[in-house]
C-alpha positions as CSV (number, residue, x, y, z in Angstrom):
1,X,38.3,-133.2,-94.9
2,X,42.1,-132.7,-94.9
3,X,42.4,-133.6,-98.6
4,X,40.6,-130.3,-99.4
5,X,43.1,-128.3,-97.4
6,X,46.2,-129.8,-99.1
7,X,45.0,-129.2,-102.7
8,X,44.4,-126.0,-104.7
9,X,42.2,-125.2,-107.7
10,X,45.1,-125.4,-110.1
11,X,45.5,-129.1,-109.3
12,X,42.2,-129.7,-111.1
13,X,43.2,-127.8,-114.3
14,X,46.0,-130.1,-115.4
15,X,45.1,-131.3,-118.9
16,X,42.0,-129.1,-119.1
17,X,41.4,-127.5,-122.6
18,X,41.4,-123.7,-123.0
19,X,38.1,-122.0,-122.6
20,X,36.3,-121.1,-125.8
21,X,33.7,-118.5,-125.0
22,X,30.1,-118.8,-126.4
23,X,28.8,-115.4,-127.2
24,X,25.2,-114.3,-126.4
25,X,25.0,-113.1,-130.1
26,X,25.2,-116.7,-131.3
27,X,22.0,-118.4,-132.4
28,X,19.9,-121.1,-130.7
29,X,21.0,-123.4,-133.5
30,X,24.6,-122.9,-132.7
31,X,23.9,-123.4,-129.0
32,X,22.3,-126.8,-129.7
33,X,25.6,-128.0,-131.3
34,X,27.7,-126.5,-128.5
35,X,25.6,-128.1,-125.7
36,X,26.2,-131.5,-127.3
37,X,29.9,-131.1,-126.7
38,X,29.5,-129.6,-123.2
39,X,29.5,-131.0,-119.6
40,X,26.3,-131.1,-117.4
41,X,24.2,-130.5,-120.5
42,X,24.8,-126.7,-120.5
43,X,27.1,-124.0,-121.7
44,X,28.4,-120.8,-120.2
45,X,27.2,-117.7,-122.2
46,X,29.3,-114.5,-122.4
47,X,28.8,-111.0,-123.7
48,X,31.0,-110.2,-126.6
49,X,34.4,-108.8,-125.8
50,X,35.3,-105.4,-127.1
51,X,38.5,-105.7,-129.1
52,X,39.9,-102.3,-128.1
53,X,39.6,-103.0,-124.3
54,X,42.4,-104.7,-122.4
55,X,40.4,-107.0,-120.1
56,X,41.1,-107.5,-116.4
57,X,39.6,-110.2,-114.1
58,X,36.6,-108.0,-113.1
59,X,35.7,-107.2,-116.6
60,X,35.7,-110.8,-117.6
61,X,33.5,-111.7,-114.6
62,X,31.1,-109.0,-115.6
63,X,30.8,-110.3,-119.1
64,X,29.5,-113.6,-118.0
65,X,25.7,-113.8,-118.6
66,X,24.6,-117.2,-117.4
67,X,24.3,-120.9,-118.2
68,X,22.1,-122.2,-121.0
69,X,21.1,-125.8,-120.9
70,X,19.2,-128.2,-123.2
71,X,15.9,-127.9,-121.2
72,X,16.0,-124.1,-121.6
73,X,16.2,-124.5,-125.4
74,X,13.5,-127.2,-125.6
75,X,11.2,-125.0,-123.5
76,X,11.9,-122.1,-125.8
77,X,11.2,-124.1,-129.0
78,X,8.0,-125.5,-127.4
79,X,6.4,-122.1,-127.3
80,X,3.5,-121.6,-129.6
81,X,5.2,-119.0,-131.7
82,X,8.4,-121.1,-132.0
83,X,6.4,-124.1,-133.2
84,X,4.7,-122.0,-135.8
85,X,8.0,-120.7,-137.2
86,X,10.9,-123.0,-136.1
87,X,13.3,-121.5,-138.6
88,X,13.0,-118.1,-137.0
89,X,13.2,-119.7,-133.5
90,X,16.5,-121.5,-134.4
91,X,18.0,-118.2,-135.6
92,X,17.1,-116.4,-132.4
93,X,20.1,-115.0,-130.4
94,X,20.7,-116.9,-127.2
95,X,20.6,-113.6,-125.3
96,X,16.8,-113.9,-125.6
97,X,16.8,-117.5,-124.2
98,X,19.4,-117.7,-121.5
99,X,18.4,-116.7,-117.9
100,X,20.9,-114.1,-116.7
101,X,22.6,-115.2,-113.5
102,X,26.1,-113.8,-113.1
103,X,26.6,-115.5,-109.8
104,X,26.9,-119.0,-111.3
105,X,30.5,-118.4,-112.3
106,X,33.5,-117.1,-110.3
107,X,37.1,-116.5,-111.4
108,X,39.8,-117.8,-109.1
109,X,43.6,-117.8,-108.9
110,X,45.1,-121.3,-109.5
111,X,46.5,-121.2,-105.9
112,X,43.1,-120.8,-104.3
113,X,42.5,-123.6,-101.8
114,X,40.1,-126.3,-103.0
115,X,38.2,-126.0,-99.8
116,X,37.3,-122.4,-100.6
117,X,36.2,-123.3,-104.1
118,X,34.0,-126.1,-102.8
119,X,32.4,-123.6,-100.4
120,X,31.5,-121.4,-103.3
121,X,30.0,-124.3,-105.2
122,X,27.9,-125.3,-102.1
123,X,26.5,-121.7,-102.2
124,X,25.5,-122.0,-105.9
125,X,28.5,-121.4,-108.1
126,X,28.5,-123.9,-111.0
127,X,31.6,-122.9,-113.0
128,X,35.0,-121.8,-111.9
129,X,37.2,-119.8,-114.3
130,X,40.9,-120.4,-113.7
131,X,43.8,-118.6,-115.6
132,X,46.1,-120.9,-117.6
133,X,49.7,-120.9,-116.2
134,X,53.0,-121.7,-117.7
135,X,54.8,-124.7,-116.2
136,X,51.9,-125.5,-113.8
137,X,52.7,-128.7,-111.9
138,X,50.4,-128.3,-109.0
139,X,50.9,-126.2,-105.9
140,X,49.7,-128.6,-103.2
141,X,51.9,-129.2,-100.2
142,X,50.6,-132.3,-98.4
143,X,50.6,-132.1,-94.6
144,X,51.6,-128.4,-94.7
145,X,49.8,-126.5,-92.0
146,X,50.8,-123.2,-93.6
147,X,49.1,-121.7,-96.6
148,X,50.4,-118.5,-98.2
149,X,52.2,-117.7,-95.0
150,X,49.1,-118.1,-92.8
151,X,47.8,-120.8,-90.5
152,X,45.0,-122.9,-92.0
153,X,41.6,-122.2,-90.6
154,X,38.4,-124.1,-91.4
155,X,35.4,-122.2,-92.8
156,X,32.6,-122.2,-90.3
157,X,29.2,-123.6,-90.9
158,X,27.4,-120.3,-90.3
159,X,28.0,-119.1,-93.8
160,X,29.9,-116.0,-92.5
161,X,32.5,-116.5,-95.2
162,X,30.6,-115.2,-98.3
163,X,31.3,-116.1,-101.9
164,X,32.7,-112.7,-102.5
165,X,35.1,-112.7,-99.6
166,X,36.4,-116.2,-100.7
167,X,36.7,-115.0,-104.3
168,X,38.7,-112.0,-103.3
169,X,41.2,-114.1,-101.4
170,X,43.5,-114.7,-104.3
171,X,47.0,-115.6,-103.2
172,X,49.9,-114.9,-105.4
173,X,51.5,-117.7,-107.4
174,X,55.0,-118.5,-108.6
175,X,53.9,-119.5,-112.1
176,X,53.4,-117.2,-115.0
177,X,49.8,-116.4,-115.9
178,X,49.0,-116.5,-119.6
179,X,47.0,-113.4,-120.6
180,X,43.5,-114.1,-121.9
181,X,44.0,-117.9,-121.5
182,X,41.6,-119.6,-119.2
183,X,40.1,-123.0,-118.5
184,X,36.7,-123.6,-116.9
185,X,36.0,-126.1,-114.2
186,X,32.6,-127.6,-113.6
187,X,31.2,-129.6,-110.7
188,X,31.7,-132.7,-112.8
189,X,35.4,-132.0,-112.7
190,X,35.3,-131.8,-108.9
191,X,33.4,-135.1,-108.6
192,X,36.1,-136.7,-110.9
193,X,38.7,-135.4,-108.5
194,X,36.9,-136.8,-105.5
195,X,36.6,-140.2,-107.1
196,X,40.4,-140.2,-107.3
197,X,40.7,-139.3,-103.6
198,X,38.3,-141.9,-102.1
199,X,41.1,-143.4,-99.9
200,X,41.8,-140.0,-98.4
201,X,38.1,-139.4,-97.8
202,X,37.6,-142.8,-96.0
203,X,35.3,-143.9,-94.4
204,X,32.9,-141.4,-95.8
205,X,32.6,-142.8,-99.4
206,X,31.4,-146.2,-98.0
207,X,28.7,-144.6,-95.9
208,X,25.1,-144.6,-97.2
209,X,23.8,-141.4,-98.8
210,X,21.1,-141.4,-96.1
211,X,23.6,-141.5,-93.2
212,X,25.7,-138.6,-94.6
213,X,22.7,-136.4,-95.3
214,X,23.1,-136.3,-99.1
215,X,19.5,-136.9,-100.0
216,X,17.4,-133.8,-100.9
217,X,13.8,-134.4,-99.9
218,X,12.6,-131.2,-101.5
219,X,12.5,-132.4,-105.1
220,X,10.0,-131.3,-107.8
221,X,7.6,-133.7,-109.4
222,X,4.7,-133.8,-111.8
223,X,2.0,-136.4,-112.3
224,X,2.3,-138.6,-115.5
225,X,-1.2,-137.6,-116.6
226,X,-0.5,-133.8,-116.6
227,X,0.7,-132.1,-119.8
228,X,4.4,-132.2,-120.1
229,X,4.7,-128.5,-120.7
230,X,3.6,-127.9,-117.0
231,X,7.0,-129.3,-115.9
232,X,8.7,-126.2,-117.3
233,X,6.9,-124.1,-114.7
234,X,8.2,-126.3,-111.9
235,X,11.9,-126.8,-112.9
236,X,14.1,-125.9,-110.0
237,X,17.5,-124.1,-110.3
238,X,19.5,-127.1,-109.3
239,X,19.2,-129.8,-110.4
240,X,17.4,-128.8,-113.5
241,X,15.0,-131.8,-113.4
242,X,11.4,-132.7,-112.6
243,X,10.4,-136.2,-111.6
244,X,7.4,-137.7,-113.5
245,X,5.4,-139.8,-111.0
246,X,2.3,-141.7,-110.4
247,X,0.4,-141.7,-107.1
248,X,-0.1,-144.9,-105.2
249,X,-3.1,-145.8,-103.1
250,X,-1.2,-145.1,-99.9
251,X,-0.2,-141.6,-100.9
252,X,3.3,-142.3,-102.1
253,X,4.8,-141.7,-105.5
254,X,6.2,-144.1,-108.1
255,X,8.8,-142.6,-110.4
256,X,8.5,-143.5,-114.1
257,X,11.0,-141.0,-115.6
258,X,12.1,-137.4,-115.4
259,X,12.2,-134.2,-117.6
260,X,15.6,-132.8,-117.2
261,X,18.5,-131.0,-119.0
262,X,20.7,-134.1,-118.9
263,X,17.9,-136.3,-120.4
264,X,17.5,-133.9,-123.3
265,X,21.3,-133.3,-123.6
266,X,21.8,-134.8,-127.1
267,X,18.2,-135.2,-128.3
268,X,16.3,-134.1,-131.4
269,X,15.4,-130.6,-130.1
270,X,12.6,-130.0,-132.6
271,X,10.9,-133.3,-131.9
272,X,11.3,-132.9,-128.2
273,X,9.8,-129.4,-128.3
274,X,6.7,-130.7,-130.2
275,X,6.3,-133.5,-127.7
276,X,6.7,-131.2,-124.7
277,X,3.9,-129.0,-126.0
278,X,1.5,-131.8,-127.1
279,X,2.0,-134.9,-124.9
280,X,1.4,-135.7,-121.3
281,X,4.4,-136.0,-119.0
282,X,4.1,-139.8,-118.9
283,X,4.0,-140.1,-122.7
284,X,7.0,-137.7,-123.0
285,X,9.3,-139.6,-120.7
286,X,8.3,-143.0,-121.8
287,X,8.5,-142.3,-125.5
288,X,6.2,-143.9,-128.0
289,X,7.3,-146.5,-130.4
290,X,6.7,-146.3,-134.2
291,X,4.2,-149.2,-134.0
292,X,2.2,-147.3,-131.4
293,X,2.3,-143.9,-133.0
294,X,-1.2,-144.3,-134.4
295,X,-2.3,-143.3,-130.9
296,X,-0.9,-139.8,-131.5
297,X,-1.6,-137.3,-134.3
298,X,0.7,-137.5,-137.3
299,X,3.0,-134.5,-137.6
300,X,5.8,-133.2,-139.7
301,X,8.5,-130.8,-138.7
302,X,8.2,-129.2,-142.1
303,X,4.5,-128.6,-141.8
304,X,5.0,-127.0,-138.4
305,X,7.8,-124.9,-139.6
306,X,5.7,-123.6,-142.6
307,X,7.5,-125.4,-145.3
308,X,11.0,-124.8,-144.0
309,X,13.7,-127.4,-144.9
310,X,15.2,-127.6,-141.4
311,X,16.2,-131.2,-140.6
312,X,16.1,-132.2,-144.3
313,X,19.3,-130.4,-145.3
314,X,17.4,-128.6,-148.0
315,X,16.1,-131.8,-149.6
316,X,12.6,-132.8,-150.4
317,X,10.1,-132.6,-147.5
318,X,9.6,-135.8,-145.6
319,X,6.6,-136.7,-143.5
320,X,7.3,-138.5,-140.2
321,X,5.5,-139.5,-137.1
322,X,6.6,-138.9,-133.5
323,X,8.8,-141.6,-132.1
324,X,10.8,-142.1,-128.9
325,X,13.8,-142.5,-131.1
326,X,13.4,-139.0,-132.5
327,X,13.7,-137.5,-129.0
328,X,16.4,-139.9,-127.9
329,X,14.3,-142.0,-125.6
330,X,13.6,-145.7,-126.1
331,X,11.0,-147.9,-124.5
332,X,9.6,-151.3,-125.1
333,X,6.5,-150.5,-123.1
334,X,3.1,-149.3,-124.3
335,X,2.0,-145.7,-123.6
336,X,-0.1,-146.7,-120.6
337,X,0.7,-145.8,-117.1
338,X,-0.6,-148.6,-114.9
339,X,2.6,-150.7,-114.9
340,X,5.7,-150.9,-112.7
341,X,9.0,-149.2,-113.5
342,X,10.6,-152.6,-114.3
343,X,8.6,-152.5,-117.6
344,X,10.6,-149.5,-118.8
345,X,13.8,-150.0,-120.7
346,X,16.6,-148.0,-122.3
347,X,17.2,-144.3,-121.9
348,X,13.6,-143.5,-120.9
349,X,14.2,-145.3,-117.6
350,X,15.0,-142.9,-114.7
351,X,18.4,-143.1,-113.1
352,X,17.9,-144.2,-109.5
353,X,19.7,-145.4,-106.4
354,X,18.5,-146.6,-103.0
355,X,18.6,-144.8,-99.7
356,X,21.1,-147.4,-98.6
357,X,23.5,-146.9,-101.6
358,X,27.0,-145.7,-100.7
359,X,28.1,-142.2,-101.5
360,X,31.0,-143.6,-103.7
361,X,28.5,-145.7,-105.7
362,X,26.3,-142.7,-106.4
363,X,29.2,-140.6,-107.4
364,X,30.4,-143.2,-109.8
365,X,26.8,-143.6,-111.1
366,X,26.6,-139.9,-111.9
367,X,29.9,-139.7,-113.7
368,X,29.3,-142.8,-115.8
369,X,25.9,-141.6,-116.9
370,X,27.1,-137.9,-117.3
371,X,24.2,-136.7,-115.2
372,X,23.8,-134.0,-112.6
373,X,21.4,-136.0,-110.4
374,X,20.2,-139.4,-109.3
375,X,16.7,-140.1,-108.0
376,X,16.5,-141.9,-104.6
377,X,14.1,-144.7,-103.9
378,X,13.2,-146.8,-100.9
379,X,15.5,-149.7,-100.1
380,X,12.6,-152.2,-100.0
381,X,10.7,-150.9,-103.1
382,X,12.8,-149.3,-105.8
383,X,9.7,-147.8,-107.4
384,X,8.8,-145.5,-104.5
385,X,10.5,-142.1,-104.8
386,X,12.1,-140.6,-101.7
387,X,14.3,-137.8,-102.9
388,X,17.1,-136.8,-105.2
389,X,20.9,-136.5,-104.9
390,X,22.6,-133.8,-107.0
391,X,26.2,-132.5,-107.3
392,X,25.5,-129.8,-104.7
393,X,24.2,-132.4,-102.2
394,X,27.4,-134.5,-102.6
395,X,29.7,-131.5,-102.2
396,X,27.8,-130.5,-99.1
397,X,28.1,-134.0,-97.7
398,X,31.8,-134.4,-98.2
399,X,32.8,-131.0,-96.9
400,X,30.7,-130.8,-93.8
401,X,32.9,-133.3,-91.9
402,X,35.7,-131.6,-90.0
403,X,39.3,-132.2,-91.4
404,X,41.2,-135.0,-89.7
405,X,43.5,-133.8,-86.9
406,X,47.1,-133.5,-88.0
407,X,49.6,-135.8,-86.2
408,X,51.7,-134.0,-83.6
409,X,54.8,-134.9,-85.6
410,X,53.5,-132.8,-88.4
411,X,52.9,-129.8,-86.1
412,X,56.5,-129.7,-84.9
């Protein structure tokens, strides 16, 4: 698409706050607070910088450890040893929890073409680090067929242009780079940019997600009757989500919820960890109301934590029962699984669209709900699960179309 050739990464940084690094020496407790203020339900984790070292771009890239999300933390707190001593678990350094993956972030010059940045994201990059610049007003030149003195060429579909070769192609800029000042772009920022360019992308945004090939059929799922903790063993890299389903008589699957990083983004992590370790997947995603909590064993976070005062601010110990509200889910349904998805209400209901939904509608849906994915159902039956659409699927769909040919008047 031509819109990607006429914009650069710096265009997306206008108004973005300066990056505040989260060190791998910080505790899980600090990470929970930071994730609540993050995008995509996760934070970038860095090794501590040595004060005596003047850092260059390569050193900063090497210090990046990986991305820690809410599901990672809930899974860590759901371990048997963490449930026994939650105080100790919350004080654990995040270096022992985050999965190292240095390839999830790349540092780029502000003048890097947006098309190159999107190619990296299609290959797995989830954060782009961009130096802050003085007087940045955007470097795009609409309808210019020259870029940094060279003719524009499309990246081929064979994948011959690797992430490293794209990252090393850093053109010079006329702006002044501020030393040690960076901002971080996520895939959510890119989707926000695309929403503002729907006219330039026409007619693609009005096409169905099925027709543009944005539906990923290789999703991960778990039966509602299976223990919720089993979902942790099946969580894919992207999106970090597992569908909770029920089998139908004809071999299809009805979706009743999902276990994902975005669902647990701002939950009560201790309650969610207990539920993940003790409940079935169906009970976990549906939530259980206070008036139905008699079906489950009573529990107290203080008892589990061996008389710690976490969650009570040091006050007297308080007994409580598991409730959907304590996790962040809400449901008016009973904890039985033989009912249709229309019985589910509130935040426990899975976010879905139909195979006939337009690409623009799904993009808007993801942004409004601050989620990394939307489950796709049949057009005739919105209970039957077909696949999933994630940020990566959308970026692949909007960039696989060849750029529109330039008018001859623009080539002269």
